[in-house]
C-alpha positions as CSV (number, residue, x, y, z in Angstrom):
1,X,241.3,108.3,-30.5
2,X,238.1,109.7,-28.6
3,X,240.1,111.0,-25.9
4,X,242.6,112.7,-27.9
5,X,239.7,114.7,-30.0
6,X,238.0,115.4,-26.7
7,X,241.0,117.1,-25.4
8,X,241.5,119.4,-28.4
9,X,238.0,120.2,-28.0
10,X,238.2,120.9,-24.6
11,X,241.4,122.9,-25.3
12,X,239.8,125.2,-27.9
13,X,236.9,125.7,-25.8
14,X,239.2,127.1,-23.0
15,X,241.3,129.3,-25.4
16,X,237.8,130.8,-26.3
17,X,236.7,131.2,-22.8
18,X,240.0,132.9,-21.9
19,X,239.9,135.6,-24.7
20,X,235.9,136.4,-23.1
21,X,237.5,136.6,-19.9
22,X,239.7,139.1,-21.0
23,X,237.4,141.2,-23.2
24,X,235.1,141.0,-19.7
25,X,237.9,142.2,-17.5
26,X,238.6,145.3,-19.7
27,X,234.8,146.2,-19.3
28,X,234.9,145.4,-15.5
29,X,237.9,147.7,-14.9
30,X,236.4,150.5,-17.0
31,X,232.6,150.5,-16.2
32,X,232.5,148.2,-13.2
33,X,231.0,144.8,-13.0
34,X,227.6,146.0,-12.2
35,X,227.2,148.3,-15.4
36,X,228.6,145.7,-17.8
37,X,226.1,143.6,-19.5
38,X,226.5,140.4,-21.5
39,X,225.8,142.3,-25.0
40,X,228.9,144.8,-24.3
41,X,230.6,142.0,-23.3
42,X,230.1,140.1,-26.7
43,X,230.8,143.0,-28.7
44,X,234.1,143.4,-26.6
45,X,235.0,139.9,-27.4
46,X,233.7,139.9,-31.1
47,X,231.1,137.5,-30.6
48,X,227.2,137.5,-31.3
49,X,225.4,137.5,-28.1
50,X,224.2,133.9,-28.8
51,X,228.0,132.9,-29.6
52,X,228.5,134.1,-26.0
53,X,225.8,132.6,-24.5
54,X,227.4,129.2,-26.0
55,X,230.6,129.6,-23.3
56,X,228.7,131.6,-20.6
57,X,225.3,131.3,-19.5
58,X,225.8,135.0,-17.5
59,X,228.0,137.1,-16.2
60,X,228.2,135.3,-13.2
61,X,229.7,132.3,-14.9
62,X,232.2,134.8,-16.1
63,X,233.1,135.9,-12.6
64,X,233.3,132.4,-11.4
65,X,235.4,131.1,-14.1
66,X,238.0,134.4,-13.3
67,X,238.0,133.2,-9.9
68,X,238.1,129.5,-10.2
69,X,240.9,129.6,-12.6
70,X,242.8,132.0,-10.8
71,X,242.5,129.5,-7.6
72,X,243.6,126.7,-9.7
73,X,246.9,128.6,-10.5
74,X,247.7,129.7,-7.0
75,X,247.0,126.2,-5.4
76,X,249.5,124.8,-8.2
77,X,252.1,127.0,-7.3
78,X,251.6,126.4,-3.5
79,X,251.3,122.4,-4.0
80,X,254.7,122.7,-6.1
81,X,256.4,125.0,-3.2
82,X,255.4,122.4,-0.5
83,X,256.8,119.6,-2.7
84,X,260.1,121.6,-3.5
85,X,263.5,121.9,-2.0
86,X,265.6,125.1,-0.8
87,X,264.5,127.8,1.9
88,X,261.1,127.8,3.1
89,X,261.4,131.7,2.3
90,X,262.4,130.7,-1.2
91,X,259.1,128.8,-1.8
92,X,256.9,131.4,-0.5
93,X,258.2,134.2,-2.1
94,X,257.7,131.9,-5.8
95,X,254.1,131.4,-4.5
96,X,253.4,135.0,-3.6
97,X,254.7,136.2,-7.1
98,X,252.5,133.7,-8.5
99,X,249.5,134.9,-6.8
100,X,250.1,138.5,-8.0
101,X,250.8,137.3,-11.4
102,X,247.6,135.6,-11.7
103,X,245.7,138.2,-10.6
104,X,247.3,140.9,-12.8
105,X,248.4,139.1,-15.7
106,X,245.4,136.9,-16.4
107,X,242.7,139.4,-16.6
108,X,244.5,143.0,-16.5
109,X,244.1,143.5,-12.8
110,X,240.3,143.3,-13.2
111,X,238.8,143.6,-9.5
112,X,236.4,140.7,-10.6
113,X,238.7,138.5,-8.2
114,X,237.4,140.2,-5.3
115,X,233.8,140.3,-6.1
116,X,233.1,136.9,-4.7
117,X,229.9,138.2,-2.6
118,X,228.7,138.9,-6.0
119,X,228.2,135.5,-7.1
120,X,225.1,133.5,-6.4
121,X,225.2,131.2,-3.4
122,X,225.9,127.9,-5.3
123,X,229.1,129.4,-6.8
124,X,229.8,131.3,-3.9
125,X,229.8,128.3,-1.8
126,X,232.4,126.6,-4.2
127,X,235.2,129.7,-4.4
128,X,235.1,130.0,-1.0
129,X,235.6,126.5,-0.1
130,X,238.7,126.6,-2.8
131,X,240.2,129.9,-1.7
132,X,240.3,128.3,2.0
133,X,241.9,125.6,0.8
134,X,244.7,127.9,-0.5
135,X,244.7,130.0,2.4
136,X,245.4,126.9,4.5
137,X,248.0,125.6,2.1
138,X,249.8,129.1,2.2
139,X,249.7,129.0,6.1
140,X,251.3,125.5,6.2
141,X,254.2,127.0,4.4
142,X,254.5,129.9,7.1
143,X,254.1,127.6,9.7
144,X,256.7,125.4,8.3
145,X,259.0,128.5,8.3
146,X,258.5,128.9,12.1
147,X,259.4,125.7,12.7
148,X,262.7,125.5,10.6
149,X,263.6,128.9,12.5
150,X,263.4,130.9,9.2
151,X,260.8,133.0,10.3
152,X,259.8,134.9,13.7
153,X,255.9,135.2,13.5
154,X,254.2,133.2,16.2
155,X,250.9,133.6,14.4
156,X,251.0,131.7,11.0
157,X,247.3,132.1,10.5
158,X,247.2,136.0,11.3
159,X,250.3,136.6,9.1
160,X,248.7,134.8,6.2
161,X,245.6,136.6,5.8
162,X,247.4,139.9,6.2
163,X,249.8,138.9,3.3
164,X,247.1,137.3,1.0
165,X,245.1,140.5,1.8
166,X,248.1,143.2,0.7
167,X,248.1,140.7,-2.6
168,X,244.5,140.9,-3.3
169,X,244.6,144.6,-3.1
170,X,246.9,144.9,-5.9
171,X,244.0,144.6,-8.3
172,X,242.3,148.0,-7.1
173,X,244.9,149.9,-7.7
174,X,247.3,148.3,-10.2
175,X,247.3,149.6,-13.8
176,X,248.7,147.6,-17.0
177,X,249.8,150.9,-18.5
178,X,251.5,152.2,-15.4
179,X,255.4,152.3,-14.6
180,X,255.8,149.2,-12.9
181,X,254.5,145.7,-14.7
182,X,252.8,142.9,-13.0
183,X,255.8,141.2,-12.8
184,X,257.6,144.3,-10.9
185,X,254.8,144.4,-8.5
186,X,254.8,140.6,-7.8
187,X,258.5,140.7,-7.2
188,X,258.9,143.5,-5.1
189,X,255.9,142.8,-2.7
190,X,256.9,139.3,-2.5
191,X,260.2,140.3,-1.2
192,X,259.1,143.0,1.2
193,X,256.5,140.4,2.5
194,X,258.6,137.5,3.0
195,X,261.5,140.0,4.5
196,X,259.1,140.9,7.4
197,X,259.1,137.4,8.3
198,X,262.5,136.3,8.7
199,X,264.0,135.9,12.0
200,X,266.3,138.7,11.9
201,X,263.6,141.2,11.5
202,X,262.3,140.3,15.1
203,X,265.2,141.9,16.3
């Protein structure tokens, strides 16, 4: 009973933190992170500053929460792909789509995802470690495609970094009110990147 009550409380807290994150993201996109203060975020989230500080102690924590939650989603996707069946290409395609949908769908394309250097050192170390773990997992998937003969690349590390760089840059140019949805962007970009790895592309 206690565990169930604690779980409900955690879910409610996370739901409120998500609402705050979305409000902050709109301000980050429109005004920039440096020019957005906690009072503005509180007003956008329809909270008093005191209530906002109950959920986040400062803007650094909001940035960290944004990046940490995004990486959790990406790590879950790549872990599922490693356990999955079917071609490596299809599984990698799913990972790349999740990457884009997480970046663009969760916080309206906010560039907060890229602002790792804006975090204080203790939080930055944690995010960089998780980001590196995700990169290694994606690289492992690419390497599996090379071993199976599906992919032509001889440098999984280089190709993985190039792909992830292309995906991350979408937060700088994507607009929620544009002609293409986040789903459309993820689908087309994932197809393009995976197609470039296929063995027939080398010919």
